N, C-alpha and C positions, 0 to 999 in steps of 0.2 A: 492434184491429187493434196489431201488430209495429209498430216503426218501422224504415224501412230501414239496414241498418250504415252506408251512407254519413251519412243523416240522424243515426243515433246520434252519428258522431265529429264532429259540427258541423259538414260540408261545406258549402261556398257554391259549385252551380256554376253557371257562366257561361259561355255559348258562343258562340262568333262560328263558325259553321262556314261553309265558305268555297263559292263557288260550283264545282262539278263539270258546267258547261256547257260550257266553255272549255278541255280538254285539252289538255295536251304534245303536240303532233306526235311522228309514231316506233310512235304506240304501234299494239300488232295485237290487235283484239279477238276474247279467247277464249273469253266467254263473254255474251250480248247480254241476258242477264238469264232468261229462261227461270221454271221451275216454282224456287220455292224449297221444300226441306225442312224440316221442324219434328218435335224431338221431346222429351219430358221422360219421366224416370223417376218410377216411381211415386212419389208425394207429393208431386214435385218442381213441379210445374206442369200447366195443361191447355191442348191444344192444338186450333187451330178453322183451318178455312179460310176466307178472307176471300169475298167474294161474285163471283162471275165467276172466281172459280181466280186472282183477283188478287192472291195472295200468305198469307201464314199470322201468325197470332194466337198469340203465347204470354202465359198469365196467371199468374204469380207469387203465388201467396197469402202464401206463409209464407217469406221468405227463408233462405236455405243460404249463407252469409258463404265458407265453403270449400269449397262444392261447387256453382260458379257452371256446370259440365259437366255439372249433374243438367238443364238446358234448353235447346235451342240450336238455332239456324238453321243452315240448310246449304247452300250454295251449290256443287255441284263443276264440275269442268268437265272438259275429257278433255285438254288442251295437255301437252303437256311444257314443263315449266320449266329454264331452263340457270342455271348457277349466276351469283349476281349481275344478274340478269335482273330489275328493277323489277319488280315485281306492283301494279297500282292496280286497285282494288277502288273500287266507287261502289252503295252501300247507299240505299235507298233507303228511312223509314221514320218509323216516330211512334210517341209514349206516347200514351198513351189513358186514359180512366178518371178522369178529373180531376187528376192527378197534374203537377206542372210539368215535370219533368222525367224521364225513365230511364236508362241505360247497358245497353251492350253490350261485351262482352271477344272483341275481332278478332283472328283468329286466319287464319296458313297453314297446314294442319295435312294430316299423313295421314286419309286416308280410315277409316280402320281400325285393329286395333292395331299398335302402340302408341304411334297419335295423334300421332308426333313432332311439333312446332310448328317454323316455320321464317320466322326474324326473329321482333321483339319480338312482344309482346300488345299491343295494343293498345287503352284506355278509350275508347270513342268515345259522348258525350254523344247522345241521342234526345231530341227533342222534341215538342210536341202538334201542331206543323203538320207535313206531310208534307214532307220536305228528303231531299234527295241528298246524303251524307256521303261523303268520300273517306276511303281509306287506304289507304297502301303498307307494301308487303312486301319486303326484298330478302333472298332465299335464299342460304345460304351452301350450299348443293350442289346439284348437278344433281338434278330433281325428275322420275320417268317419268311420261308420259303414263297420265292414267286411276288417278292414285293419290291426287291431293288435293284440298281443297279450301278457299273459306271458312269459316267458321265464328263465331259467332257465340253467344258463351256469356251467361246473361243468368241463369242460376238464383241468382246471388248478393244481388238486392236484390229487394223486393216490389214489381210493377210489371203493365202490362199494355200489352206491344208489339207493332206490325204491321210485316212487311216484304213489301214489295210486290216488292222486284226488288229483285238484287244484280249488276250489271255489274263483268266483269273484262278489262282488258286488262295484255298487256306490254309490256314495252319493252327495247331493246338492252339488253346489258351495256352501265354506262360512262353511262347518259344520268343528266343533270344532275339532281337528285330537288330543286333549287331552283324548278323550274318547276313540281313538281306540285298539284296544289291540296292543301289541310289544314284539316283541323275543327279546334278547340282543343281540346287537351287536357284532359281530365280532371284537375282539382286534387283531391289526399288528402291525408288526414291518418291519423295514427293516434292511438286511446287514449293519454294519458299523454306526449302531446308539448309541452305546455306549459311553459313557462320555470321553474314552478315547482310542477312533478308533485309529490307528496307521495313518489312510489315512487321518484323520482330520490334523494328528497334521502337516504331512508331507508337508498338502495344505496350512494349516498359516504360517507353511517357507516359502514356495513359494511365499506367498503373501508378506510378509515382504522385501523378496527379490527384488522378480522383478517388484512389482506393486509399489514400492517407490522408489524414486529418491534424489540423492543429488541437488536440487535447490538451488538456490539464488537469489537477489533480489540486487539493487546497487540504492539510493536515490542517487537525486543530486537536487540542485536546481534551480532555472529558467536558469541562466547564464551556467548549463552544471557542476558549482562543486559539489564534494561529500560532501556528509549532514553525515560529522561522528559524532561518540556518540549520534547517536539519536535514540531513543527508538520506538519501531515500534511493534504493533500488527497486528498479522496475523492468519486469519482463513480459511481455505477449503470451498469456498462458492458454488463448484458446481467440482462435479470430473469432471475427463477426460474419464476415464471408462464410459461406457453408463448404469447408475441405472435408468430405471424406467418404463412406464405402457402406453398401449393403454388409448387415453382419445375421449373424445368429442369434437368437434370444436367449440360447442355453449356453451360450460360451461366458454370459458375463454371469453364472451363477457356480460353472464348474470347476474342477477344484483339479483339475488334470494340470501340467506345465503347458501343455499346447495351451488353454484354453488362460493361465496367466499371463503367456508370451502376448494372444492374441490382444485381454485386455490393455495391456502394455501401451502396444502400438496405437491404440482406438485411443485412450487415454492420452497418449503423450502425442499424437499429429492430427485428428481428426476434430472437425470441432461439428461435426453436423452426420447422421446416420440414418440409415431404412434398414428396416427389418426386411430381408431378401423372399421369405415366405408366409412369415408369421403371421404377418396380417392379410392375408391372402384370404379368399373366399373358399378355396381347397382345407385349407383347416379351422374353418369355423361351419361346419355344415351343423344344422339345429339337429339334425339325427343323431349328432356325435351321445357316446355315452359321458354320464356324469365325472367317473375318473380320468378320462382322456380330457376334457374342458377343465376341470382342477391343476392336471398338469400342466396342460397350453399355457392358462391363467398365471400360475405361480411363477412360472419362465418369466414370463412377459412381465409380469409385473416386478421383478426382482430386477429385472433389465431397464425397465424405465426407470427405476430408484435409481441405480448406480449411475446412469446415464446423468439422469437431470444433478444427482449429487457433482458432476463435475460439469456441466453447464455445458453439457452435448446434445444439442435440439436433437430431432425426430421426425421425421417425414412421414407419412401415412402410405402405406403402398398394398395395395390399393383398394379402391372399393366393390368395382365391376370393372372385367374384361369382355369385350366385347369380342374377341377370338375364342370363340366358346372355352373356356378351363376342360384341364382333364375332369375335374367332378362332375362336369354336366355331360361330358360325353355321350353317354349310354342314354339319358332321359330325352324322349323323343316331346316328351308331354308340354306343351308353351306354358299353359298354368301352372306346371309343375314347377319348370324352371323359371317363373316368376314369382312364385313364393318363395322357393329357398335363396333367390338372389335377394331380396326383398328384405327378410326374414334376417341371413345373414349379414346384408349393410346393414341395418336395426341393431344386431347384438354388436359387431363390432365398433360401431360409434359410439354405445354407454357404455361400452368397454373400456375405448380409450379417451375417450373425454376430449380435453383439452390439451393431454399428455402428448401431443405431434402438433407441430409449426404447419402444416397443409396437408393435404392430402392429395394422389395421385387419386381422383374419382370417377377415370376413367382410364382404362389401358388397353391399348391396342384395338384403338377405334377402325384403324385402318387396316393395319397388319400386313402380311404375308401374302403374295398372290396364292391361290386355292384355299385360301384358309376359310373356314367355319365360321360364319358371325351370325352371332346372334339376332342381331339387330335385322337379319334377312327372313329369318323363322316366322312364320304365321302368329300374328297375335304378340312380338316382341320389338316392332318396329321404334318402341316408343319407352322400352324397357329406361334406357341408358338416363331418357330425362325422368323419369322417376324416380331411378336413383340420385339423382342431383339434389330434386326436388324434397326427396327425404332427408337426404344427406343435409339438406339447407337448412330442414327442422331443427337439426340436432346439432349442428355447428356452425361457429361462424368463422372457420378457419379455413386460406383460402386453398380454392378447388383448382388444379393442374387436370389437361389430360397430355397421357402420356404414350410416345409413339417411335419408334426406332427409323431407322435411315432418314429421316427428314432433312440429313443432308446431302441425300443424294438425289439429284434431277430429276425431274419427273412426277410419276403419279402420287408416289409415298410424300411427298414435299407438298404436292397441288392439294391431294385430298385431306389430310391431317389439317392446312389451313382454312381450307373450304367447310369441313365437319366443324370447327371452334370459330368461325366464325356465324355459322345457323345457330350453334347454340348461344354465342351471346346476341343474336339475334332474335331468338327467343326468350329472352330474359333471364341466360341463367348463369352469364358471370361468369365467365372463366378468368380466372386471375394468374393463370402463367400455361407454359409450353413446357414439359416434362422430355425433354430428348434425350433417349437411352443410348445413341452413338456407340455402337456396336461396330466395330471396325473390321475388317479385315486386312491384309495387305495386298489387296487383288484390285480395291478399290479405297485410296488415303486422297480424300478431298484436300484441296491448298488450305491451310488456317485462311487466307483473306475471303477462299470460301467459306469456309464455314461465317467468317465473320458478315459477309451478304447477307447469308441467309437467316442469322440473327440480326441483323436490321431490319428484314421483309418481314418477320415475326412482330419483330417489337414495336409496330404500327398494330396489330389484333391483340396483342397482349401486354399487360404491364411489365411481367417478370417472365424470365428464365432460367430452366438448369438443367444441365447434363446428370441426368440422373442414373446413369447406366453403365460408365464408360467402361469399355477395357478393348484391344486391340490383339490379332492374332497375326502371326509372324512365320513365316515357315524359316525356323532354322537363322533369325539374324534378329537378336534381341535391342543392338544397336539402334535399328532402324523403330523400336519398338518403343526406346528410348524417347528417341527425337522427338517423335509422334507425339508421344504422351507430354512431352516438356511444353511443344510448342501446341499441343491444343489447350495446354496449362493456362499458358501466357495468352491465349487469343479470349480464353472466357472470360477468363481474370482481368482481364484490360476494359469489356463492352460492361456497359452501366446496365443491360438489362438483365445482366444473370447475378444473381441470390445463390449459387450453390454448382457443387461440382462433385459429383460422387463417385465413384469408383463400384462396381457390379463385384464386389469381392477384391480380395489383397492379399489371401493366404492361399498358397498350391492345396493347403488339406481341407479348405473348404469355398471350395470355388467351383462354377457350373462350366468354364472351362481351363483345365488346371494349368493350361499352356500360356493363360493371360495372366496368371500371378502376378502380383509385386513381389512376394518372398517364396521362396522354397519351401518346401516341405518340411524341410531341418530348419527352417527359420532363416536361411541365410538369404543374401538381399539380391535379387536380380536388377539388372541395368536400371528398367522403368523403376525399381524401386526408389534405388537412388534419388532419381529423378524427383520423388514425390519428398524424399528424407533434406535433400538441400535445395527445392523452391520452397515449399510449402514449410519447413521446420527452419532453415535457415536464412536464404535471401527475403522471403516473406515474414521478415519477425523483428520488430522491434526490444531493444533494451538498452536499457543506459543506468548509470549511477550521478546522482546531482545533486543540489541542495535546496530545497524553499527558497523561496524568499522573503522579504520582512513581514509580507502578509501570511506566509506558510504556504504560499502558491509553487506548483510547479508545472511548466509549462514547454511541450513537446510537442514534435510533429511526429505522428505514425499510424501504424495499421490499427482499428476501433476496433475491440473485443474485449475478454475479461483478461485483466494485469494482475500477476502476480507483484505487491509492493512488499516490499522487506525494510523496517523500517524502528532503528532500536530494538532489534533481537526479535519483531514481531513480525507475523506473514500473513496477510489477508488479499481475498480478492476483491476487485472494483470494476465495474463496467464502464468505460470509455465506449460508448458505439457514437452512431454517424448522430442519434438525434437526444445524448448525453452526453454531451463532447467533455463535460465538466463533471469530478466527481469529489464529493468532500469525504475526508475519511477521519474517523475520530478514533483518538486512541482511546 
């Protein structure tokens, strides 16, 4: 029998479930319990009804770590839920078959495709005795009646679970969640986390060997004569490697204190950014009025200028998304979709010109289960290739294909590989894979697995980038910090990567606030401290030295933009892989 993924990772799971009997006042019961639905895909598990119709049982004979959704209990309810209304589910369940514990991944999600979830996915420990276990969700948008359900995913580990009932209550927005009962969350880890892990030692050695270069600088006076025996202070100001984040254009011209703090972190820590939404097609409808276009373009021009002045590179994201973007959801005419898409692509490329270093020319070509894909609609099967060819007419910048969950074994990874392979065979020359790398603690692949997947794609494309990194954990910030550290190390150690970008860094401007590196008040989370330590300190070059008789100073360091201080003057000079020697005139 195979051990479960959690056991294989060496986890000790101890739970102190809270009592669900004394519920906080003010709740409205929207599901008293009722029939529980249960399902399992072929080979994922066996579904049975409990005696007298009192619940369902699912038995997972072989774990599917990357496909927890392969077996699930579902409790639909009819009530609409308003944004920020807490939803409290009371799950009565147990594990059987001799196992000391089980686990479900609890979600509040749509009943049908695309199965979007609302609020965090919560790992919930299941015990051998019947217990009522509470779990709370706070949706970030209004949810229509008869559209959502409480879902318990369970195919990720070998187990046999019985669920008798799932009771659901909703509370007014603003209700103090401190009064809600809680079950102690599952504490997870991942292979390769241990302090003396062999993979990490090897990766750090590769970084020292391959990411650093023998660099040199020659100082001359105005006439070109060398400045011999001159003291020079130098410090790496901006990495050549792209450490960065998704950003919002208006923050670079805003005058609030938050805007200033935002810019300070970008300027101090990052060498590349990507606009989170400002260059997506939804912001570039050909039908926008002149005032809206002027405001958008002004904010972007100011942001581009601020970043260029500081030698911070910009990725272009994105030209076309195959998973139907929100601005095209209600359009059924394929000809109109084609017209709007190509017009938007042309307008954005003409506006941006060569102010980005690369483009995500295609975003989400594979997408998620149940996604509405544009290339599956009549007449649009070749639209992505039309976009490629149009873009190539207007820019010579490298083109990336950007997709999520590439580190999961299975169709997402395989189909992304096949998609890029087909584009290359068609002569469209994909320069790189953009790996979104959105992680949740329910599936954290080992750093060695990340490196193996990277090796696979390195045979297909010359470059790779982690384009949208974040990690969501359930009350375990140290896990988030450790995993962020190890993903950073693994990525920086592999020569295929050119950049690593967070999908936001500040809680006040983040698509998943719980995944931010800085809190709303700008205090630092543990995962943010990892960025400060590794990017800002460990992977940093600074020194004071004297030039030789020829005015030359040689050293080993990380390529990038260096701040040079000599004789009271401070200047920037680029010392990169293709420019290992700089000449600086006084």
